[in-house]
PARONU-549155 format. One record per residue (C-alpha): residue in one letter; z negated, y negated, x negated. Coordinates in Angstrom, 3 decimals, padded with zeros to 6 digits. Example, Ala and Ser with C-alpha at 12.3 -4.5 7.8 and 13.67 -1.06 7.14 Angstrom:
<rs>
res=a | Z=-007.800 | Y=004.500 | X=-012.300
res=s | Z=-007.140 | Y=001.060 | X=-013.670
</rs>
This chain:
<rs>
res=m | Z=018.838 | Y=-020.553 | X=040.891
res=s | Z=018.489 | Y=-021.178 | X=037.185
res=s | Z=015.813 | Y=-019.566 | X=035.046
res=t | Z=013.910 | Y=-021.143 | X=032.200
res=g | Z=013.115 | Y=-017.746 | X=030.698
res=t | Z=015.039 | Y=-016.078 | X=027.878
res=s | Z=016.404 | Y=-012.628 | X=028.547
res=a | Z=016.183 | Y=-009.842 | X=025.987
res=t | Z=019.935 | Y=-009.914 | X=025.515
res=d | Z=019.800 | Y=-013.561 | X=024.403
res=t | Z=017.936 | Y=-012.544 | X=021.246
res=k | Z=020.347 | Y=-009.796 | X=020.250
res=p | Z=022.935 | Y=-010.538 | X=017.549
res=n | Z=026.318 | Y=-011.300 | X=019.060
res=r | Z=029.568 | Y=-009.849 | X=017.784
res=m | Z=030.105 | Y=-012.671 | X=015.280
res=d | Z=026.577 | Y=-012.285 | X=013.904
res=r | Z=027.050 | Y=-008.547 | X=013.510
res=r | Z=030.387 | Y=-009.061 | X=011.754
res=r | Z=028.805 | Y=-011.624 | X=009.426
res=q | Z=025.967 | Y=-009.237 | X=008.611
res=r | Z=028.408 | Y=-006.405 | X=007.917
res=t | Z=030.410 | Y=-008.619 | X=005.560
res=r | Z=027.281 | Y=-009.715 | X=003.723
res=q | Z=026.220 | Y=-006.098 | X=003.385
res=q | Z=029.659 | Y=-005.117 | X=002.048
res=l | Z=029.392 | Y=-007.812 | X=-000.615
res=m | Z=025.909 | Y=-006.736 | X=-001.674
res=t | Z=026.860 | Y=-003.060 | X=-001.756
res=a | Z=029.917 | Y=-003.838 | X=-003.883
res=t | Z=027.755 | Y=-005.936 | X=-006.216
res=i | Z=025.273 | Y=-003.110 | X=-006.823
res=e | Z=028.074 | Y=-000.608 | X=-007.465
res=l | Z=029.760 | Y=-002.922 | X=-009.974
res=i | Z=026.521 | Y=-003.755 | X=-011.796
res=l | Z=025.775 | Y=-000.058 | X=-012.193
res=k | Z=029.277 | Y=000.563 | X=-013.458
res=k | Z=029.883 | Y=-002.506 | X=-015.654
res=g | Z=026.672 | Y=-004.475 | X=-016.047
res=v | Z=025.844 | Y=-008.030 | X=-014.967
res=d | Z=027.976 | Y=-010.006 | X=-017.424
res=e | Z=031.085 | Y=-007.911 | X=-016.896
res=t | Z=030.912 | Y=-008.111 | X=-013.125
res=a | Z=033.097 | Y=-010.964 | X=-011.862
res=t | Z=033.084 | Y=-012.615 | X=-008.453
res=d | Z=036.729 | Y=-011.619 | X=-007.910
res=e | Z=035.823 | Y=-007.984 | X=-008.536
res=i | Z=033.036 | Y=-008.198 | X=-005.971
res=t | Z=035.356 | Y=-009.641 | X=-003.330
res=d | Z=038.058 | Y=-007.079 | X=-004.128
res=a | Z=035.606 | Y=-004.199 | X=-003.872
res=a | Z=034.238 | Y=-005.573 | X=-000.591
res=d | Z=037.790 | Y=-006.286 | X=000.645
res=v | Z=037.084 | Y=-009.925 | X=001.504
res=g | Z=038.409 | Y=-013.257 | X=000.238
res=r | Z=036.715 | Y=-015.707 | X=-002.114
res=r | Z=036.191 | Y=-018.191 | X=000.702
res=t | Z=034.318 | Y=-015.541 | X=002.651
res=f | Z=032.160 | Y=-014.816 | X=-000.391
res=y | Z=031.129 | Y=-018.471 | X=-000.642
res=n | Z=030.309 | Y=-018.531 | X=003.053
res=h | Z=027.529 | Y=-016.069 | X=002.212
res=f | Z=026.476 | Y=-016.863 | X=-001.359
res=e | Z=026.464 | Y=-019.931 | X=-003.588
res=n | Z=027.568 | Y=-017.990 | X=-006.670
res=k | Z=027.512 | Y=-014.591 | X=-008.358
res=k | Z=023.866 | Y=-014.927 | X=-009.381
res=d | Z=022.846 | Y=-015.674 | X=-005.804
res=c | Z=024.686 | Y=-012.569 | X=-004.609
res=i | Z=023.132 | Y=-010.369 | X=-007.295
res=k | Z=019.643 | Y=-011.633 | X=-006.501
res=a | Z=020.140 | Y=-010.951 | X=-002.781
res=a | Z=021.570 | Y=-007.475 | X=-003.404
res=i | Z=018.744 | Y=-006.449 | X=-005.729
res=g | Z=016.127 | Y=-008.055 | X=-003.507
res=e | Z=017.338 | Y=-006.020 | X=-000.542
res=r | Z=017.289 | Y=-002.842 | X=-002.622
res=f | Z=013.732 | Y=-003.453 | X=-003.824
res=s | Z=012.624 | Y=-004.420 | X=-000.307
res=r | Z=013.281 | Y=-000.860 | X=000.818
res=y | Z=010.812 | Y=000.421 | X=-001.760
res=a | Z=008.189 | Y=-002.045 | X=-000.587
res=a | Z=008.751 | Y=-001.239 | X=003.089
res=e | Z=008.524 | Y=002.518 | X=002.531
res=s | Z=005.313 | Y=002.273 | X=000.517
res=f | Z=003.782 | Y=-000.211 | X=002.937
res=l | Z=004.198 | Y=002.213 | X=005.850
res=i | Z=002.067 | Y=004.714 | X=003.946
res=a | Z=-000.420 | Y=002.179 | X=002.590
res=e | Z=-001.171 | Y=000.303 | X=005.817
res=k | Z=-002.676 | Y=003.431 | X=007.378
res=h | Z=-005.656 | Y=003.148 | X=005.035
res=e | Z=-008.520 | Y=000.907 | X=006.134
res=d | Z=-009.634 | Y=000.034 | X=002.602
res=q | Z=-007.283 | Y=-002.767 | X=001.558
res=a | Z=-007.943 | Y=-002.085 | X=-002.125
res=v | Z=-006.660 | Y=001.483 | X=-001.712
res=a | Z=-003.788 | Y=000.337 | X=000.520
res=l | Z=-002.623 | Y=-002.239 | X=-002.025
res=t | Z=-002.940 | Y=000.271 | X=-004.868
res=v | Z=-000.847 | Y=002.893 | X=-003.037
res=s | Z=001.922 | Y=000.346 | X=-002.455
res=a | Z=001.718 | Y=-001.243 | X=-005.905
res=m | Z=001.917 | Y=002.035 | X=-007.823
res=a | Z=004.741 | Y=003.425 | X=-005.681
res=v | Z=006.884 | Y=000.297 | X=-005.959
res=f | Z=006.245 | Y=-000.006 | X=-009.700
res=t | Z=007.382 | Y=003.576 | X=-010.254
res=q | Z=010.509 | Y=003.186 | X=-008.115
res=v | Z=011.598 | Y=-000.159 | X=-009.546
res=s | Z=011.020 | Y=001.050 | X=-013.121
res=a | Z=013.151 | Y=004.146 | X=-012.517
res=d | Z=015.937 | Y=002.306 | X=-010.704
res=p | Z=019.108 | Y=002.183 | X=-012.865
res=v | Z=019.823 | Y=-001.298 | X=-011.502
res=t | Z=016.585 | Y=-002.564 | X=-013.073
res=a | Z=017.737 | Y=-001.269 | X=-016.469
res=q | Z=020.820 | Y=-003.465 | X=-016.156
res=l | Z=018.580 | Y=-006.526 | X=-015.808
res=v | Z=016.520 | Y=-006.152 | X=-018.968
res=k | Z=018.272 | Y=-009.193 | X=-020.469
res=y | Z=017.774 | Y=-011.207 | X=-017.293
res=p | Z=014.007 | Y=-011.327 | X=-016.641
res=r | Z=014.221 | Y=-014.524 | X=-014.585
res=l | Z=016.847 | Y=-013.048 | X=-012.289
res=l | Z=014.747 | Y=-009.911 | X=-011.993
res=i | Z=011.589 | Y=-011.820 | X=-011.151
res=e | Z=013.390 | Y=-013.845 | X=-008.478
res=a | Z=014.584 | Y=-010.627 | X=-006.845
res=v | Z=011.122 | Y=-009.085 | X=-007.146
res=r | Z=009.374 | Y=-012.089 | X=-005.604
res=e | Z=011.822 | Y=-012.190 | X=-002.713
res=s | Z=011.391 | Y=-008.501 | X=-001.970
res=q | Z=007.699 | Y=-007.908 | X=-002.685
res=r | Z=005.928 | Y=-011.143 | X=-001.749
res=e | Z=005.628 | Y=-010.405 | X=001.979
res=f | Z=004.135 | Y=-006.955 | X=001.460
res=i | Z=001.788 | Y=-007.727 | X=-001.433
res=m | Z=000.529 | Y=-011.024 | X=-000.045
res=h | Z=-000.024 | Y=-009.515 | X=003.427
res=t | Z=-002.414 | Y=-006.894 | X=002.054
res=t | Z=-003.997 | Y=-009.333 | X=-000.405
res=l | Z=-004.745 | Y=-011.960 | X=002.243
res=k | Z=-006.063 | Y=-009.292 | X=004.617
res=g | Z=-008.367 | Y=-008.027 | X=001.873
res=l | Z=-009.594 | Y=-011.567 | X=001.193
res=e | Z=-010.300 | Y=-012.094 | X=004.897
res=q | Z=-012.309 | Y=-008.862 | X=004.976
res=q | Z=-014.071 | Y=-009.919 | X=001.749
res=r | Z=-012.866 | Y=-006.748 | X=000.053
res=f | Z=-011.232 | Y=-008.940 | X=-002.568
res=s | Z=-012.792 | Y=-011.906 | X=-004.271
res=t | Z=-010.798 | Y=-014.284 | X=-006.444
res=a | Z=-010.860 | Y=-017.983 | X=-007.234
res=i | Z=-007.127 | Y=-017.935 | X=-007.976
res=p | Z=-005.124 | Y=-019.890 | X=-005.339
res=p | Z=-002.631 | Y=-017.715 | X=-003.379
res=e | Z=000.415 | Y=-019.472 | X=-004.888
res=t | Z=-000.864 | Y=-018.938 | X=-008.432
res=l | Z=-001.828 | Y=-015.372 | X=-007.643
res=d | Z=001.678 | Y=-014.738 | X=-006.331
res=a | Z=003.225 | Y=-015.992 | X=-009.584
res=l | Z=000.711 | Y=-014.112 | X=-011.739
res=i | Z=001.361 | Y=-010.833 | X=-009.963
res=s | Z=005.148 | Y=-011.300 | X=-010.008
res=w | Z=005.359 | Y=-012.094 | X=-013.730
res=g | Z=002.881 | Y=-009.353 | X=-014.572
res=f | Z=004.910 | Y=-006.848 | X=-012.578
res=v | Z=008.216 | Y=-007.724 | X=-014.230
res=g | Z=006.719 | Y=-007.834 | X=-017.714
res=l | Z=005.225 | Y=-004.379 | X=-017.365
res=v | Z=008.384 | Y=-002.949 | X=-015.756
res=l | Z=010.497 | Y=-004.230 | X=-018.657
res=e | Z=008.004 | Y=-002.800 | X=-021.152
res=n | Z=008.178 | Y=000.522 | X=-019.341
res=i | Z=011.970 | Y=000.543 | X=-019.687
res=t | Z=012.311 | Y=-000.757 | X=-023.243
res=q | Z=009.221 | Y=000.914 | X=-024.768
res=p | Z=008.856 | Y=004.363 | X=-023.166
res=s | Z=005.493 | Y=006.072 | X=-023.649
res=n | Z=003.343 | Y=008.780 | X=-022.137
res=t | Z=001.112 | Y=006.124 | X=-020.607
res=d | Z=001.257 | Y=005.954 | X=-016.820
res=r | Z=001.983 | Y=002.255 | X=-016.533
res=s | Z=001.775 | Y=002.346 | X=-012.756
res=t | Z=-001.952 | Y=002.924 | X=-013.346
res=v | Z=-002.040 | Y=000.020 | X=-015.790
res=w | Z=-000.388 | Y=-002.089 | X=-013.108
res=a | Z=-002.958 | Y=-001.053 | X=-010.532
res=h | Z=-005.792 | Y=-001.976 | X=-012.934
res=f | Z=-004.197 | Y=-005.390 | X=-013.488
res=i | Z=-003.955 | Y=-006.207 | X=-009.783
res=l | Z=-007.407 | Y=-004.934 | X=-008.861
res=q | Z=-009.064 | Y=-006.807 | X=-011.718
res=n | Z=-007.370 | Y=-010.047 | X=-010.675
res=l | Z=-008.583 | Y=-009.500 | X=-007.125
res=g | Z=-012.184 | Y=-009.224 | X=-008.267
res=i | Z=-012.711 | Y=-005.485 | X=-007.804
res=p | Z=-015.660 | Y=-004.338 | X=-009.988
res=q | Z=-014.638 | Y=-002.298 | X=-013.000
res=d | Z=-016.588 | Y=000.787 | X=-011.934
res=e | Z=-014.713 | Y=000.886 | X=-008.598
res=i | Z=-011.192 | Y=000.691 | X=-009.997
res=e | Z=-010.763 | Y=004.288 | X=-011.163
res=p | Z=-012.014 | Y=005.813 | X=-007.873
res=i | Z=-009.636 | Y=003.519 | X=-005.957
res=i | Z=-006.694 | Y=004.609 | X=-008.105
res=n | Z=-007.625 | Y=008.282 | X=-007.667
res=a | Z=-007.813 | Y=007.795 | X=-003.889
res=a | Z=-004.398 | Y=006.113 | X=-003.940
res=r | Z=-002.935 | Y=009.006 | X=-005.922
res=g | Z=-004.276 | Y=011.452 | X=-003.348
res=i | Z=-002.696 | Y=009.544 | X=-000.467
res=s | Z=000.644 | Y=009.295 | X=-002.284
res=s | Z=000.710 | Y=013.015 | X=-003.035
res=q | Z=000.262 | Y=013.790 | X=000.671
res=a | Z=003.016 | Y=011.404 | X=001.818
</rs>
């Protein structure tokens, strides 16, 4: 008797899928290692495939070109920062505090990442990687805050996404190229909260609450 249901095993990756994922991961890992060692311009596709121990044809089965591979590798790296901070932030009921915890943590980690320093001359590549890795986490909290009427903004979600992404990258690059004693993660938090309609007199207490949560994590 046939069944119309789908068993749990049907949704698991098969051997070919797992092999494909491993190969993709090898390519991205090799890309990060080469960028850290040689920089973006000096890293060639052939070097990536050699380091990953795969052929060029295999590379192009996964990525369109070197830029596509770099963007994916950096996006995955930054996604870990977002995921880690989100696990801490989502425990807080106040979406303004939750977003601030995540935003400040990710800003600090991305700014300090040596890979980011290699991308100073490539802001567009950096922003593409940032948007791929951060959009899901930032927009989830933002939309939840809008639904709860914690946030109030007339900016459409798509425009807000672009505004936040470009603002993030611009401030990260400034943090790398123009070091100062200013805590720019706080500046970043101010920027986001202001654009989400949080009253000025509430911003500092929210940031202080976020700092307290982060210090206990």
